[in-house]
VEXTIRO-595203 format. One record per residue (C-alpha): residue in one letter; chain; x, y, z. Coordinates in steps of 0.001 Angstrom, whole numbers. Each point is the difference from the previous one (the first is absolute). Example, Ala and Ser with C-alpha at 12.3 -4.5 7.8 and 13.67 -1.06 7.14 Angstrom:
<vokes>
rest	kette	px	py	pz
a	A	12300	-4500	7800
s	A	1370	3440	-660
</vokes>
This chain:
<vokes>
rest	kette	px	py	pz
m	A	20379	78427	41880
s	A	741	1761	3403
k	A	-2429	2163	2127
l	A	394	3505	-845
t	A	1738	2300	2498
a	A	-911	3515	695
s	A	3480	1394	-1088
q	A	-457	-1416	-3432
a	A	-3273	1878	-454
g	A	1889	3177	1281
g	A	522	1468	-3408
e	A	-3674	670	-565
a	A	-1302	2731	2078
g	A	-3395	8	764
p	A	-2614	-1258	2599
s	A	-92	-3819	319
t	A	-3215	-1921	-506
q	A	756	-2454	2733
a	A	-107	46	3908
g	A	3331	315	1771
p	A	2798	2502	193
s	A	-1393	2428	-2660
a	A	-3316	323	1866
r	A	1607	2703	2205
t	A	453	3377	-1395
g	A	3684	945	1246
l	A	1183	3667	255
s	A	-865	2583	-2500
a	A	2527	995	-2465
a	A	132	3310	1587
e	A	509	-961	3400
a	A	2803	-2524	-1169
e	A	1632	2828	-1769
r	A	-14	2277	3156
r	A	1299	-2855	2328
l	A	2738	-646	-2674
a	A	986	3775	82
a	A	-16	20	3808
e	A	1483	-3128	1045
g	A	2440	-509	-3060
p	A	474	-2971	-2409
n	A	-50	-3536	1066
e	A	3527	-763	-649
l	A	3322	-240	1941
q	A	3205	1960	-409
r	A	1729	-1165	-3189
a	A	3560	-351	798
g	A	1045	-13	-3919
t	A	-1628	3572	-645
r	A	2773	2514	-541
s	A	-825	3790	822
l	A	1249	2690	-2443
r	A	2687	962	2678
r	A	1231	-3460	259
i	A	141	-324	-3882
a	A	1845	3396	-212
l	A	2472	-1256	2631
e	A	660	-3078	-1617
v	A	706	1678	-3423
i	A	2346	2738	1621
r	A	2311	-2947	1331
e	A	401	-1097	-3566
p	A	3865	102	-1092
m	A	-730	2144	-3117
f	A	-1454	2851	2099
g	A	2914	-168	2304
l	A	2489	352	-2917
l	A	-2055	2964	-1317
l	A	270	1616	3301
a	A	3736	-554	287
a	A	649	1467	-3466
g	A	-2320	2855	904
a	A	2086	633	3065
v	A	3208	-177	-1900
y	A	-1100	2600	-2343
l	A	-1094	2144	2819
v	A	3545	-160	1253
l	A	1405	833	-3378
g	A	-2193	2954	-41
d	A	-2168	-1051	-3010
l	A	-3355	899	1274
a	A	-1872	-586	-3266
e	A	1163	-3731	-549
a	A	-743	-558	3928
a	A	-3483	1221	-504
l	A	-695	-1867	-3287
l	A	1358	-3162	1667
l	A	-2313	399	2993
a	A	-2897	659	-2375
f	A	632	-3160	-1876
a	A	252	-1744	3335
s	A	-3117	1337	1367
l	A	-1603	-654	-3478
s	A	1173	-3661	227
v	A	-1018	-312	3395
g	A	-3595	1514	-799
i	A	-488	-2428	-2947
a	A	1122	-2909	2173
i	A	-2343	1058	2890
v	A	-2978	484	-2321
q	A	656	-3606	-1852
e	A	164	-1491	3432
h	A	-2799	1495	1617
r	A	-2264	-764	-3201
s	A	1224	-3547	231
e	A	-945	-169	3510
r	A	-3595	1377	-723
v	A	-301	-2620	-2806
l	A	999	-2690	2449
e	A	-2565	1350	2595
a	A	-2722	-123	-2461
l	A	932	-3557	-1119
r	A	33	-972	3773
d	A	-3505	1472	431
l	A	-1288	-1870	-3206
t	A	1491	-3340	1517
s	A	-978	406	3589
p	A	-2851	-2108	1338
r	A	-3502	1082	-383
a	A	-2936	-429	2006
l	A	-3666	-574	-531
v	A	-2057	2260	2023
v	A	-3852	704	416
r	A	-735	3871	-540
d	A	-3255	1612	-364
g	A	-1479	-3690	-170
q	A	2174	-1010	-3052
r	A	3135	-2068	-363
r	A	2901	1889	-1067
r	A	3607	-1061	-647
i	A	2426	2759	1279
p	A	3760	238	803
g	A	850	-1467	3606
r	A	1391	3347	810
e	A	-3435	1426	-391
v	A	-1653	-2277	2611
v	A	-1222	2122	3032
r	A	-1177	-750	3447
g	A	-3518	-966	-235
d	A	270	-1428	-3336
l	A	-1816	-3492	-774
l	A	2448	-2439	-1450
v	A	-1107	-2709	-1960
l	A	2239	-2857	840
a	A	688	-2966	-2484
e	A	2549	-2947	-854
g	A	3290	1182	-1211
d	A	-256	3610	1246
r	A	2169	1706	2298
v	A	-1716	2012	2902
a	A	294	3585	-447
a	A	-487	1223	3575
d	A	-593	-1311	3473
a	A	-3834	-611	15
l	A	-2983	-1502	2131
v	A	-1589	-3236	-1603
l	A	-3832	854	-623
e	A	-986	-2864	-2143
c	A	1870	-3005	-1381
a	A	-396	-3293	-1815
d	A	2892	-2790	640
l	A	2604	3033	527
l	A	3419	-1299	631
v	A	2990	2272	176
d	A	3740	-424	-153
e	A	1530	2240	2828
s	A	3273	-1574	-295
l	A	1433	3482	-821
l	A	-978	1292	3723
t	A	354	-3554	1783
g	A	2598	-1930	-1792
e	A	-2681	-2800	43
s	A	-713	-1395	-3540
v	A	-3342	-1594	851
a	A	-2901	2146	-958
v	A	-2571	1103	2477
r	A	-3834	-24	-42
k	A	-1766	3177	424
r	A	-3526	808	1218
p	A	-2387	2961	41
h	A	354	2411	3067
a	A	-2606	-613	2678
s	A	-1585	2429	2378
s	A	1646	-1961	3011
d	A	3427	707	-1486
p	A	2388	2396	2176
g	A	-295	3128	-2114
r	A	376	690	-3620
d	A	3654	621	-556
p	A	1931	-2704	-1697
a	A	2933	457	2334
a	A	-2301	-1752	2594
f	A	357	-3072	-2082
p	A	3590	-1065	-544
p	A	825	-1899	-3201
g	A	851	-3808	-85
g	A	-3046	-1602	1453
d	A	-3134	-1568	-1597
d	A	-3746	1693	362
l	A	1318	3559	486
p	A	-1952	2776	-1507
a	A	2880	2197	-1230
v	A	2138	53	-3005
f	A	3257	1816	-484
a	A	1929	1925	-2643
g	A	2397	-1850	-1890
t	A	-1761	-3509	541
l	A	-1140	-2175	-2934
v	A	-3434	-1388	-225
v	A	451	-3702	-1164
r	A	-3574	-1048	-26
g	A	-3530	1337	171
q	A	-1403	3242	46
g	A	-986	2568	2345
l	A	-800	3766	868
a	A	1914	2003	2707
e	A	-171	3587	1170
v	A	3487	1814	-168
a	A	1321	1111	3496
q	A	3421	875	-502
t	A	2091	1082	-3021
g	A	3497	752	-918
a	A	2469	376	2954
a	A	-2811	-430	2447
s	A	-502	-3860	-1257
r	A	1635	-2576	1962
i	A	2546	-632	-2717
g	A	675	3763	-151
r	A	530	-11	3939
i	A	2625	-2755	-268
g	A	1862	1645	-2971
q	A	-567	-2334	-2548
a	A	7	1540	-3554
l	A	-1731	-2025	-2609
g	A	1333	377	-3436
s	A	3492	1116	1068
i	A	1550	-3450	-915
e	A	3799	379	-279
t	A	927	-1663	-3297
a	A	3412	-944	-1314
t	A	1832	2657	-2072
p	A	-857	-458	-3685
r	A	3202	-1601	-2208
l	A	-97	2766	-2090
t	A	402	2562	2969
r	A	2939	-2177	1384
q	A	1624	-110	-3485
t	A	-150	3798	-450
r	A	1464	753	3672
a	A	2798	-2246	-746
i	A	665	1797	-3461
v	A	-178	3364	1600
r	A	2230	-944	2853
t	A	2610	-1484	-2313
v	A	152	2980	-2369
a	A	-107	2485	2882
l	A	3013	-1569	1529
v	A	1882	324	-3361
g	A	-1185	3449	-480
v	A	1094	890	3548
a	A	3582	-1411	-754
c	A	-24	1745	-3386
c	A	-960	3183	1534
v	A	2872	27	2546
a	A	2585	-789	-2748
a	A	-1280	2859	-2123
v	A	322	2403	2725
l	A	3641	-1146	802
l	A	897	-16	-3619
f	A	-1239	3247	-740
g	A	1375	1540	3162
l	A	3458	-1396	-458
l	A	303	353	-3793
r	A	-1618	3480	-231
g	A	372	1354	3629
s	A	-3596	1133	113
w	A	-1598	-1933	2817
l	A	-3391	1732	101
d	A	-447	-568	-3701
g	A	1081	-3578	536
v	A	-2647	-199	2391
l	A	-2544	1131	-2507
a	A	1435	-2213	-2566
g	A	-241	-3108	2291
i	A	-3464	1096	1032
a	A	-1094	43	-3725
l	A	1568	-3399	-499
g	A	-1633	-1440	2943
m	A	-3330	1263	-1284
s	A	588	-1390	-3410
m	A	540	-3247	1325
l	A	-2523	-457	2766
p	A	-3022	-1732	-1507
e	A	-2629	1548	2493
e	A	-2649	-472	-2696
f	A	-303	-3691	637
p	A	-2158	350	3288
l	A	-2250	2691	-1534
v	A	-616	-2021	-3168
l	A	-937	-3185	1979
t	A	-2300	1987	2058
v	A	-1554	1791	-2828
f	A	-623	-3165	-1986
m	A	-1297	-2098	2888
v	A	-2517	2693	922
m	A	-1006	869	-3814
g	A	-104	-3837	-662
a	A	-2516	-208	2738
w	A	-1992	2878	-1201
r	A	131	-1511	-3653
l	A	-1325	-3262	1395
s	A	-2556	1826	1785
r	A	-1451	1436	-3193
a	A	-140	-3517	-1328
r	A	-2219	-890	2820
v	A	2682	-1648	1932
l	A	1137	1120	3340
t	A	3557	-756	1356
r	A	200	-621	3625
r	A	3891	-897	119
a	A	2607	1638	-2364
a	A	2194	-3135	-232
a	A	-3039	-1588	-2036
i	A	775	2531	-2733
e	A	3450	-1287	-737
t	A	-1146	-3797	248
l	A	-2849	535	-2388
g	A	2124	-96	-3236
a	A	1591	-3268	1250
a	A	-3227	-1887	512
t	A	68	-3564	-1600
v	A	-3376	-1237	1276
l	A	-3618	1590	296
c	A	-2169	-2013	2094
t	A	-3443	1469	-291
d	A	-3411	-786	1413
k	A	-2843	-661	-2595
t	A	-3083	1668	1220
g	A	50	3825	-338
t	A	3579	-38	-1099
l	A	-156	-1964	-3261
t	A	-3832	130	-255
e	A	-2181	2676	634
n	A	-1410	-985	3042
r	A	-3627	195	-1215
m	A	-1653	-3381	331
t	A	-3178	-915	-1560
i	A	-1881	-3220	182
a	A	401	-1703	-3465
e	A	-1457	-3548	921
l	A	-2331	-1488	2357
w	A	-241	-3886	315
p	A	-2523	-1071	2575
a	A	429	-3649	1571
n	A	-2449	-1295	-2641
g	A	2775	324	-2509
e	A	-1876	2341	-2454
r	A	1853	3155	-718
g	A	-2224	2996	1203
r	A	-880	3081	-2144
i	A	1657	3320	772
d	A	-1644	2890	-1388
a	A	-2356	2863	1119
g	A	-3086	-2079	-472
a	A	-1841	-2388	2554
p	A	2575	-2624	1281
d	A	-828	-3750	117
p	A	-731	-979	3543
a	A	3056	-2110	528
s	A	2433	2884	-1101
d	A	-2138	2464	2247
a	A	561	-2309	3001
l	A	3589	-473	-653
l	A	664	3627	-316
e	A	-2083	609	3251
l	A	2427	-2298	1934
g	A	2812	1668	-1588
v	A	-1165	3398	1189
l	A	-745	-1364	3650
a	A	3630	-1167	369
s	A	1090	3511	-1032
a	A	284	3240	1963
q	A	-2728	2170	-393
d	A	1878	3217	-745
p	A	2822	-1484	-2041
f	A	3296	1240	-1266
d	A	1281	-3193	-1284
p	A	-769	-193	-3866
m	A	-1241	-3631	72
e	A	-2384	657	2867
k	A	-1155	3373	-2000
a	A	-543	-2215	-3046
f	A	-2531	-2061	2124
l	A	-1844	3037	1124
v	A	-100	1804	-3418
l	A	-1535	-2820	-1725
r	A	-2536	-616	2823
a	A	-791	3732	-502
e	A	-525	-616	-3715
w	A	-2292	-2940	770
h	A	-1984	1282	2957
g	A	608	3785	140
g	A	526	1591	3321
e	A	-1689	-2887	2033
q	A	1656	-564	3324
v	A	1748	-3292	1082
p	A	-2587	-2102	1847
g	A	864	-702	3530
t	A	2594	994	2642
m	A	3489	-988	86
v	A	956	-1509	3400
r	A	3507	-1598	-466
a	A	2781	146	-2468
w	A	3183	-2216	-702
p	A	2932	1708	-1474
l	A	2391	-1632	-2527
s	A	2893	-2015	1738
p	A	3127	-1766	-1523
e	A	-1514	-3435	974
l	A	-3399	684	-1782
l	A	105	2326	-3187
a	A	-3883	824	583
v	A	-1886	2556	1769
g	A	-3496	-376	1354
q	A	-2844	2087	1815
a	A	-3057	-1231	1786
w	A	-3337	1959	-231
r	A	-3292	-271	1637
s	A	-2419	-1164	-2789
v	A	-3285	1432	-630
e	A	-1087	-3501	641
e	A	-966	-154	3857
g	A	2411	-2187	1786
a	A	2853	-551	-2267
l	A	3472	1345	-733
v	A	1464	1	-3484
v	A	3809	-211	-277
a	A	1408	1179	-3477
a	A	3730	-938	-923
k	A	1935	801	-2905
g	A	3849	-576	-810
a	A	2211	-2043	-1779
p	A	-1825	-2937	-1735
e	A	2420	-2522	1646
a	A	-942	1572	3344
i	A	-3796	-165	-690
a	A	363	-3483	-1184
k	A	1496	-1051	3286
l	A	-2802	1948	2078
c	A	-2546	-1846	-2036
a	A	1822	-3342	675
m	A	-256	-1080	-3743
d	A	1077	-3456	-855
g	A	2727	-737	-2598
q	A	-2369	-131	-3089
q	A	-1685	3440	1063
a	A	3320	1677	689
e	A	1421	-1138	-3338
a	A	-3139	1294	-1934
l	A	267	3225	1863
q	A	3785	226	-861
e	A	-789	-609	-3783
r	A	-2523	2740	-80
v	A	2487	2377	1930
d	A	2844	-652	-2190
r	A	-2128	867	-3134
m	A	-1111	3310	1495
a	A	3509	925	1178
r	A	1532	-709	-3455
a	A	-2385	2577	-1251
g	A	1807	2284	2315
l	A	-2742	175	2688
r	A	562	166	3681
v	A	-2224	-2712	1301
l	A	-1713	2	3342
g	A	-1952	-2870	1700
v	A	-3279	825	1893
a	A	-1723	-2197	2609
e	A	-2859	198	2508
a	A	-770	-1468	3338
r	A	-3237	583	1937
i	A	-149	-506	3855
l	A	-2471	378	2471
d	A	-294	3387	1763
a	A	308	-1673	3249
e	A	3425	-1157	-847
a	A	1281	3666	-743
a	A	1676	212	3395
t	A	2109	-3036	-525
l	A	1209	811	-3570
p	A	3536	-1385	-616
d	A	3171	2004	-288
s	A	555	-1479	-3342
l	A	-2207	-306	-3181
a	A	1208	-3783	-102
g	A	-2418	-702	2880
l	A	-3279	677	-2099
p	A	-2018	-2044	-2201
f	A	602	1721	-3498
r	A	-1675	-808	-3311
f	A	1823	856	-3240
a	A	-1884	2855	-1688
g	A	2091	560	-3239
l	A	2795	1868	-1492
v	A	542	3624	-990
g	A	2377	1154	-2562
l	A	1437	3572	245
e	A	2232	1774	-2519
d	A	2245	2934	550
p	A	1393	1413	-3337
v	A	3856	518	-440
r	A	830	3700	-42
q	A	611	1187	-3585
s	A	3406	1102	650
v	A	1274	-3278	1597
p	A	986	-2006	-3115
a	A	2197	3010	-1328
a	A	1528	361	3524
v	A	762	-3707	137
a	A	1532	83	-3298
e	A	2202	3001	949
c	A	1279	-1998	3103
r	A	918	-2964	-2117
a	A	1971	2324	-2344
a	A	1728	1503	3097
g	A	1000	-3453	1271
v	A	-2179	249	2813
r	A	-2295	-3040	871
v	A	-3597	206	1027
l	A	-1397	-2307	2543
m	A	-3695	-3	906
i	A	-1040	-885	3565
t	A	-3600	-514	642
g	A	-2241	-1910	2286
d	A	-2186	-1248	-3025
y	A	-583	-3350	-1414
p	A	2846	-1015	-2153
q	A	-1886	-199	-3306
t	A	-1459	3564	726
a	A	3568	1154	740
r	A	1350	-1490	-3360
a	A	-2805	1540	-1994
i	A	573	3465	1413
a	A	3954	-414	-337
e	A	-551	-839	-3800
r	A	-2116	3075	-491
a	A	2467	2178	1677
g	A	2843	-1382	-2079
i	A	1877	-1872	3048
d	A	1605	-3274	-895
s	A	-2704	-2404	1590
g	A	1930	-3472	-858
a	A	194	-946	3867
v	A	-2222	770	2740
l	A	1089	-795	3482
t	A	-2641	-115	2630
g	A	182	736	3853
a	A	-409	-3485	756
e	A	2718	-1140	-2239
m	A	2287	2745	1474
a	A	-642	-1321	3432
d	A	1339	-3597	-951
l	A	3198	1583	-1379
d	A	3215	598	2034
d	A	2140	3039	-850
d	A	1982	-1422	-2586
a	A	-2853	-1637	-1606
l	A	-1760	3441	41
a	A	2816	1824	-1632
a	A	-170	-2302	-2843
a	A	-3605	281	-426
v	A	-134	3785	309
a	A	2613	157	-3133
r	A	-2463	-1971	-2005
a	A	-3423	1439	1125
s	A	-1486	3504	-874
v	A	-3381	-635	1584
f	A	-722	-744	3663
a	A	-3573	-1032	937
r	A	-1704	-613	3145
i	A	2651	1941	1966
m	A	-571	1044	3536
p	A	1556	3457	961
e	A	2408	-1586	2301
q	A	1451	-2234	-2865
k	A	1132	3256	-1823
l	A	2804	295	2288
r	A	1322	-3397	-909
l	A	-406	1094	-3673
v	A	2255	3157	693
q	A	2573	-2043	1820
a	A	287	-2540	-2658
l	A	431	2589	-2824
r	A	2404	1980	2085
r	A	2222	-3016	658
a	A	-59	-615	-3749
g	A	1523	3535	-414
e	A	-3010	1744	-1280
v	A	-726	3513	983
v	A	-3783	-371	874
a	A	-2667	2644	73
m	A	-3004	-1228	1692
t	A	-3701	1250	85
g	A	-2343	-363	3187
d	A	-2987	1736	1674
g	A	-772	-2140	3065
v	A	1227	-184	3507
n	A	1556	-3585	-737
d	A	1853	1504	-3115
a	A	2310	2219	2230
p	A	2624	-2481	532
a	A	347	-701	-3779
l	A	-76	3761	-630
k	A	2613	507	2626
a	A	2270	-2930	-1299
a	A	-88	1139	-3649
d	A	2510	2202	-1467
i	A	-2890	2163	-988
g	A	-3281	-131	1859
v	A	-2945	1367	-1945
a	A	-3042	838	1944
m	A	-3385	497	-1623
g	A	-921	3470	1131
g	A	-3777	-314	-910
r	A	-1083	-3196	1585
g	A	3175	-672	2220
t	A	232	50	3774
d	A	2155	2460	1856
v	A	2289	-2764	1254
a	A	706	-1051	-3663
r	A	645	3405	-828
e	A	2344	575	2747
a	A	1854	-3184	-686
s	A	554	953	-3746
s	A	2460	2056	-1935
i	A	-2485	1478	-2500
v	A	-3681	342	68
l	A	-2091	-80	-3264
l	A	-3011	2665	274
d	A	-1808	-1704	-2872
d	A	785	-3761	587
d	A	809	-264	-3505
f	A	2780	-2418	-1270
g	A	821	2457	-2754
s	A	1038	2310	2679
i	A	2565	-2537	1299
v	A	1503	-282	-3517
r	A	55	3885	-273
t	A	1858	64	3184
v	A	2627	-2270	-1194
r	A	369	1869	-3044
l	A	338	3465	1998
g	A	2557	-1901	2323
r	A	1997	-925	-2765
r	A	-149	3490	-1323
i	A	880	1546	3252
y	A	3036	-2424	513
d	A	1259	798	-3632
n	A	-296	3527	518
l	A	1681	46	3282
r	A	3053	-1784	-1601
k	A	104	2584	-2645
a	A	-240	2829	2481
m	A	2946	-1636	2029
t	A	2154	-664	-3103
y	A	-378	3629	-1212
i	A	924	1171	3596
l	A	3288	-2017	-79
a	A	679	982	-3690
i	A	-330	3749	407
h	A	2175	-55	3304
v	A	2915	-1178	-2081
p	A	556	2965	-2224
i	A	-735	2319	2795
a	A	2386	-1606	2266
g	A	2622	-296	-2742
m	A	-133	3700	-1041
a	A	248	969	3762
l	A	3161	-2114	-40
l	A	1605	396	-2997
p	A	1092	3566	312
l	A	1564	-965	3354
l	A	2096	-2461	-1835
t	A	987	1815	-3214
g	A	555	3558	1639
l	A	-2505	1496	-2490
p	A	-2721	2491	1184
i	A	-2715	-1244	2541
v	A	-3133	-536	-1841
f	A	-2337	-693	2636
w	A	-577	1662	3315
p	A	-2573	-979	2657
i	A	-2449	2458	-1626
h	A	58	-1828	-3182
i	A	-491	-3553	1597
a	A	-2821	1483	1821
f	A	-1730	1380	-3059
l	A	704	-3512	-1771
e	A	-1751	-1620	2942
m	A	-2999	2145	-555
v	A	-424	-1652	-3281
i	A	1061	-3548	911
d	A	-2416	-434	3157
p	A	-3194	538	-1837
v	A	983	-1839	-3152
c	A	953	-3182	1638
s	A	-3008	-35	2578
i	A	-2836	1666	-2097
v	A	758	-530	-3816
f	A	1272	-3748	305
e	A	-3202	-641	2464
a	A	-2298	1350	-2807
e	A	1583	-1992	-2864
t	A	-2231	-2399	-1821
e	A	701	-3792	-24
e	A	1871	-2009	-2054
s	A	-1757	-1713	-2737
d	A	1287	-3325	950
v	A	-757	494	3861
m	A	-2583	-2854	-65
k	A	1843	-2122	-2669
r	A	3111	-941	1984
p	A	200	-2491	2980
p	A	-118	1230	3440
r	A	3124	1235	1360
d	A	2071	-1878	2804
p	A	-1216	1390	3364
e	A	3687	-225	1367
s	A	1407	2185	-2799
r	A	1427	3237	909
i	A	-1496	3010	-1790
l	A	3590	1258	-521
s	A	1124	-3314	-1399
g	A	3504	-384	-1762
d	A	-1581	648	-3462
v	A	-1735	3123	1235
l	A	3046	1140	1799
g	A	2236	-585	-3061
w	A	-2660	1673	-2199
a	A	-135	3212	2265
l	A	3779	266	216
a	A	363	-442	-3673
q	A	-2285	2948	-559
g	A	1811	1961	2607
v	A	3497	-615	-1228
l	A	-1148	849	-3614
a	A	-1792	3318	1236
f	A	2921	816	1843
g	A	2225	-552	-3045
v	A	-2064	2263	-1989
v	A	-235	2822	2502
a	A	3683	-305	543
l	A	851	326	-3676
v	A	-1940	3127	-297
y	A	1809	1198	3360
l	A	3461	-760	-1081
g	A	-614	1251	-3496
a	A	-1307	3403	1188
a	A	2907	252	2547
r	A	2531	-862	-2617
a	A	-1566	2558	-2401
g	A	1362	2429	2487
l	A	-3752	1286	989
p	A	-377	1971	2926
e	A	-895	-1859	3245
a	A	-3393	1401	292
d	A	-632	-955	-3585
v	A	1297	-3515	595
r	A	-2383	-469	2865
a	A	-2915	1256	-2036
v	A	423	-2420	-2848
t	A	607	-2855	2122
f	A	-2811	688	2210
v	A	-2509	155	-2888
t	A	1385	-3344	-1537
l	A	-454	-1726	3360
v	A	-3583	1136	238
l	A	-836	-1047	-3740
v	A	1847	-3410	712
n	A	-2127	-229	3069
l	A	-3022	299	-2243
a	A	1364	-2531	-2355
l	A	567	-2575	3051
i	A	-3837	762	813
l	A	-1078	-955	-3418
v	A	2106	-3029	-115
n	A	-1086	-1494	3188
r	A	-3723	637	-499
s	A	-274	-3317	-1704
y	A	2043	-3236	-565
r	A	-1473	-565	-3334
v	A	-1037	3313	-1917
d	A	2729	2144	-1526
p	A	361	3604	954
l	A	-1791	1506	-2867
g	A	-3052	-2249	795
l	A	165	962	3662
l	A	-156	3670	-1262
l	A	-3411	-741	-1645
r	A	-1190	-2074	3240
p	A	-1752	2399	2417
n	A	1015	680	3403
r	A	-1582	3136	1496
a	A	2344	209	3103
l	A	3012	-113	-2313
a	A	-1326	2776	-2130
w	A	-474	2302	3146
v	A	3467	-891	1301
a	A	1716	666	-3395
v	A	-1678	3260	-505
l	A	1030	970	3634
a	A	3440	-1000	-272
g	A	431	1487	-3359
g	A	-1313	3287	1114
l	A	2405	-49	2921
i	A	2983	-693	-2112
v	A	-690	2577	-2405
l	A	-326	2326	2835
a	A	3198	-1211	1510
v	A	1964	564	-3180
a	A	-1787	3180	-1516
w	A	-892	1988	2963
p	A	2953	2157	1207
p	A	-622	-46	3896
a	A	-327	-3845	-427
q	A	3029	-281	-2006
e	A	1912	1613	2728
l	A	-1313	-2132	2693
f	A	773	-3188	-2038
r	A	3333	1435	-1110
f	A	-1190	-589	-3576
g	A	1629	1831	-3014
g	A	-2118	1590	-2742
f	A	-2620	-2161	-1774
h	A	920	-1137	-3599
w	A	-2245	-2098	-2269
h	A	2867	-2184	-1016
d	A	436	-1028	3585
l	A	-3657	-1324	-179
a	A	756	-1621	-3372
i	A	3112	-1831	1506
g	A	-2079	-1072	2957
a	A	-2898	-1228	-1996
g	A	2242	-1848	-2350
a	A	1863	-1764	2799
a	A	-3522	-1082	1629
i	A	-1155	-1170	-3517
a	A	3159	-2189	-464
l	A	-385	-1356	3606
a	A	-3520	-936	-782
i	A	729	-1880	-3128
a	A	2902	-1743	1571
l	A	-2036	-1041	2958
d	A	-2836	-1137	-2197
l	A	2133	-2398	-1904
l	A	1355	-1281	3281
k	A	-3480	-220	1525
f	A	-840	-2185	-3084
l	A	2487	-2514	1149
w	A	-729	281	3774
g	A	-3505	823	146
r	A	-1380	-3436	281
r	A	2216	-1089	2868
l	A	-1316	3027	1748
s	A	-3684	-489	-300
g	A	-191	-3991	417
</vokes>
């Protein structure tokens, strides 16, 4: 219903058929590429980008690396060069893995930033092309349109009703009017025209087009632009630290403090009781390494980055990491209708001229009344449209009249406004001395324009209701004819013209095939789906029923305006369909839902949707038809504008949260037996089992397991059959901590029994160490299997594929065999000779642990996955 803007047509490369911006040819592709290489990309320095050197320095500062270096230094003092070299090798390998993972994560994030960065519509080689904003170069022709962020400082060459919000530069929220550059203006540098005033011929990078359209020639890009010179960096908005990050840091700090205390106590205990202070330092370092859960930050980083990558493969881009942890808690999905629930592919299904007889719609010759009604609809539409409804008018006209041009010349346009839901265009008629003004819009607005009396309006409403109940979107069409001599005094509003009612047009937009199943999946997951549309209430109800949305109560924008906040909260609890809603009213809906305790995901695509997207817990912008400002205000961006993608995102968000909880549970559980076996010999006086080299080896297994294996784990079968989690819940709740400690204590008990049994049997110290170490590694494998799922038993998990686990198991198994069977490795690890019964003992202990934990999980599992 609104006049088409140039940016909306930007997805279609190719020459325009109308005069205006695209009539100029712009730069050639070769020249643009040359300038991009010579002058650099159109972007400012990103404060958040980390270089490889910075990543390396951050990794080296990790406590685990410091402990490994300290242990290596002690071995050097003791003269044990082999163990010192091996520890340093482990340290280097650990650091290398961490650096590679962090660098790859940074590259993934950088790619996602590029995908979500503002894009620009330019004219090159005479064709309109949509390109990333960073590829805009000096001399490019920018097509400016409502809702777009200006990509660079530019001089306005042509414009129509162009208003720009320059508050980013001036602090003044009132949009300013632009005009084309004139030969009398001082120079062609935008710097000569400071922002903030009306009727200036320059636009500036970072400002927003709020109305109209135009064409501008780029003069300055990147750091040379006005915003670059004053040091403003768009897109570097500082956001609050995500809750998961804060929780993880608190856990690491707490455990680290306990670990340091135990480390000091171990050194003192070993030194005082055994008289060997250097060995005491090594034992203390081993205990500290065993207790420090340094994997937590790594796991969180990997899960967030890989989660964003997985979402991008599902055609969803994540702009804020916090959105991933919120997805699984969403209780309400507020969705647009057109293009999200439906295919955004309008066709004209019915024509009802003012004579009251339904027109025929087929490829044959139309009846005169229907043809005249369609012609007026075409005159009220943009001639190079992107809007599906306006396309439908032109498609049907092309079927009836072939490639025949629209007669006449457009001289004036009236855009949609909140006060009048209708648009109009004035055309100089082929009839000499007259102007034809064609208007189309909401039937009630057209009735008002035509000054219908009560009886006429009632008859019109009855017809509209019948069409709407059939699921059609209904537009009214009207015509006004005025003398050409009055063209100079056309009013600012359509209401000042003498309109005559021409008829009704019914358009249909089919529901996407995937939507009913997706809505049913949301219902099973305890997530309400609310449809918000500007359509007529009866049309909205019909579409909601086809989509599977509860359409019992429909709340209109007019009814919303009459409700206070308390009444609106009560109404929102009952209604699932909201019709005739203006974009500004979406914000009230979000606020009402959040006050009721809901976790809200809201979709939007326009400039006026930005406040609602920002206020929602999860703002969802449309990547295909959405404006730049909507994308910047959102948490995630849908590349295909499909409701099914939102549901897939919720499903994936729940899976990510589940797997992150499993990984952290495993980390806590495995550190208990490691720490216990580092401490037990100090308390019992028995031979030391684990020195720093053994802990370092175990960390080589634990880090990839908890970060890669658990991240790749498939979702639980009931992931979309349980209610949303409480957003205030902690990822390591009391139940989860209890489960982790229970696993760890049982695992420690099993390993300790093997260790004490081997020691009491009089085995040599090296043999005791070997059988205990093999047992711990196999127990570690049992803990991995148990924590892969809250539902499936270990045998079933062995049959469930996880390629990452298979690679880790093969690699770890090979290293273990090498350590216990290869004489040089045996010497480094202080292992005795390999015995098959040692492996049998360790395997039996691990199987017994898995069985015991499986029985315990059966009782505890539902409390964990809820």
